[in-house]
C-alpha angles and dihedrals in degrees: 000000000000090000091050092052091046093051101045099070090052091050093047093046090051088047092054091050089047092054093049093049090043092059092049090047091050089054091050092051089051092049089048095053091049089052094050088048090057091046090056090049091048091048091051100044111019115020135024099225115224119222109230126222120193127196118187122228121222097242126075123221114226111194101156140343091263099039120058130162146182120226115234138182108236117205135149135245093243091050114024095161093066108077131181121201109234138161124229106210126208101221136159091218123070132216137152098277130110087239093071098053097086085059090060091052101049107023102042107097095023123111101141120108089246095068094114094046089051089055090050088053093053108105125220090239092071089062095207091181093064127086114276110173097027096038114135122224099246097165095127132148132036119323110266095012116142090216097054129126100346093050095047097040095049088062088066117092121246089251092055093052090046088055089052087052092048093052089050091051089049088056088051089056094052090048090051086059091051089049091050089053091048092046091049091049108092093205124084126219116209112198114206111199143141142135121323114287092007090128103261096144091044089052091051091050088050093053090048093043086226135101094238107129116068110252124200141148088245122062109278109161103089096159140047107266112199114192120201133174111272091237087079088062099048092273093299124132112216143117125258115206106205113219121240116276089004126129105227118239119174091213095048111072092185088078099057145018126234123237140172122254088239091063093057094100093054092044089054093048092052092050097057092103098044133050105233135159123243124195112205120191113198137173119234110197095190120112120270093257093058103035124086100195095037102046098135092234113068137003111258126192126192117210117202104200131194114269123261120259091028089114138327094250096055090041091056092046091053092051093053092043094056091071089066097058134073107217131032118207104189115195116207132189113237088214094056104028115197113341123208092259089050091051093049093050095048090047091055095041090050091061089074103015109053091183118055122183106227125191117195103202129196092029092146088067092062116095098196098044096170092055090050092047092051096047091048092048091049089053091049091048086056099051100029117019095180091055089051092050090054095036093135090070104025107040117059130181108204127184098211137003092197100066114066089197095068106118090215091057093049088053090048092050095046089048093048089047090050094044090050100043113014098038094036093137087065097039100037103026100029096074088057093040090049093049089047091050092049093046091051092047089051088050092051092047090047095050094036089058093042088049088059088051090049091051090047089052091047091052092045092046091052090046089051090049092046087056103036103035095063091047091049092049093047089048089050095047094046097046090087091044091051092049091049092048091048091048089050093050089050094050096046092048092050093047092046093050091046094051096043093047091049092047095047093044094044089051089049094052091048091052089048092051087056090054094256132123110272090236119055096213093044129155091211112104121207114239119252120245107263098193137271095292091059093042094121093052088047093056091050092049090050092049090048092052097048092047089052093050086051086055089055091049088055090048092051087051091052089048090054090050089051088054090049093047091049091053089048094052090050090053090052090052090048089052087050092051089050101047106025110093123238114277096032111122111247122228116283094196112124114209115222112195093194089065092067121106094021131100127197115227133179117231120170088343094302125114110242127183111223127182122227115270124218135189115243138163105296094035142280106351127174097231120205101023128049105008088135096053097051110105093213091054100050098040107114125221135200091260088060084068105038111014093196093162088057094051093039093056089044097052107018101026129053093293093236101115106127085340087255125159118210115226117222133351117290137181090261091052091049093051089049091051090051092051088051094051090052093050094050103100126165094000090297121118118222108256135172093269097049098039094114094041089051092053092055090048092050086054092052091047093054091050087071122085093226090055094051091053091066095036096084095055092050092048088050092053091050092050089048092048091050093048090050092052096049091046104036109016105034098074092057100034096055097070090047092047092047092045090048091053093047092051093046091051091053098043109035127076121250121245120222138175090266091058133264114335123194110225127182110287120228096249096042094045093051093044091054091046095052093043089048090054094046091046088051093055095046091045092054091050090046091048088053093052095045088048092050090048092046091048089048093048091051089050092049091048092051087050092053092044090050092046091049092045089050090047093051093044092047093048090050091050094047090048089047092051091051086053091052089052090054091049093049090052090049091051089051093049091045098052093037090227090173091055092048093074 
């Protein structure tokens, strides 16, 4: 009774401290769930979270006695080949940098003086800098293949990996809910497990001081046997066999069947092929200070689990069931040490439960006990460093679990009772706090690595802006300059083509009016005079030759326009080279001058080249090509032989027709002068207005005898003049006459019944046509350049907008990651994770 009274205040004090810490831990779990929910939203809406991969380097960086670090290569699951050299620093101060994350892993939960020693003892195999709670299962590919996980996962897109991270975070959120239920539950569940035939059931019987669990040299525990104090069952000792797929409720008998404790062996035998759950309610008559189940403070349940390695189904069930319990008591055979399945189980359990209670049984059968102790402790240090650090209280080597008088077992029982009841904050709350600490460390590593990515994107975006923005501004500012320059090239080319065409065609018409070919270096030969009898054919041949030379003059004008257009296209290309930025594809168009002044039209399914047609005086004529082949143009007339109107207007009119001056006397001019003398009567010259009157007077004159006396000489002079004209002057005057008529027909307006109608003149029409063709070529080249400049400007604008959006997004992400770091630090401070150890 004295012992009971002495123990109660200690237990109640521990319970009060436990309740206080439990409330703080519940608040931290709630804040952590809110944080990971925000991370999921941020991952979905704002930032594609990258999954970090760390590979430790062999050398260690020593920067100061209080600040040490391990160099790592940082890469990401979607791009494992790209590595960044970083340093994870072990520092006692926390900031949102990747270098502080190792501190969270190894220092959180340590307040003992041997913290640095514990860090020294941490082996590289434990990889404390890698993700633990949020770790993805990347064990893909065939075993032993060099192209395993990394090669296969790298083929996934960032979004796919982010979705995997999101699902893993969702699982963590669900686990936090389960942790909250466990923390709020005032009872504690103690799972007793180990390898097959390690002595688990014997250990439970020793704790209960009763032979309850079946014990045999062969595996006999095929179900989870959960032992409670009989006070929870109205002080009745019995077995409740939980029905398959039922959720056990003690007040709902439909979920279980009642059985006697004496039937436990037969029940266990019947459950060998199925993994069931048995609820055992037992009475422990020992005082509160000695009993584990009946301690007077909290409800404790012992769970005897099936052994590892019995079969894969039961082993998998055990792995999942350990997440539901608070304390793991692992029974190890000193003869076998920790098997591979045991290490795997303990390594998984230590992710959540930093402290594991380990019982090494059958130690008395070992000859070299020190060697056995050292080997087992080395294995424990590998799978559970915290348990190794507190090995004096948590690791027990016992000689026998049968004899209750064994001093080693008494120490074990006292340590277990203290661990479960007095140090309840460590045993009950530590699994949740360890999980929370690991989760926060994973979050810090996750956001720290992504903060590095965000910073890299900020730097890259700024670099892209520094490169693209000046180019864009220059392109925008030069756009009007380019348009003005192209317009100037177009106008200059059109004006030059117009002026050259007009000058060349005017010169050609002037030469034709003089009876010469329109082009100086012409291949057209003027026909020779065939005689008076073939004068008509001669006039036609002259007309054809002059028209052919005029065709050549038009062709020469077109060739000059081609040269002008070629020079203009080169100017456009030069403007493009000057104003188009580097990297923009230049025009691949090839200018072919010979394609100018021709259009391709389809007629009867065949391609035919046609020249432009234009309306001139005399009708619709195809100007530029084929004037010498048109019948209406080469057909001579009487006035091609004797241009009486021309001479009449020159000598009898106002002398202004064509403003020409005849050079030297000719037979025709002599005849014209003779006629003029005859028509001079009474001192009056025959003019247009007195023509009829003059004719009457001439008749009167000839009626006199005196007049008849000099009429014969005058008539003779006229006959002689006409003869001289046809013999001497006609061969040379016909080309000039034909040329004048051709020029007049191409330069004078036509008269119609509706009055005088101005139609396009030959020179102006051709000048407009040639200029239009040159302008079309230059406009096409200018349009191509402006389109390339527009497309390049739009591309640069998109690049700038993309870089600006990347920078804004990365800046927001970096700021948000900094906020997450502050929130994790607040959660650590709120829950007092350091004090928990």
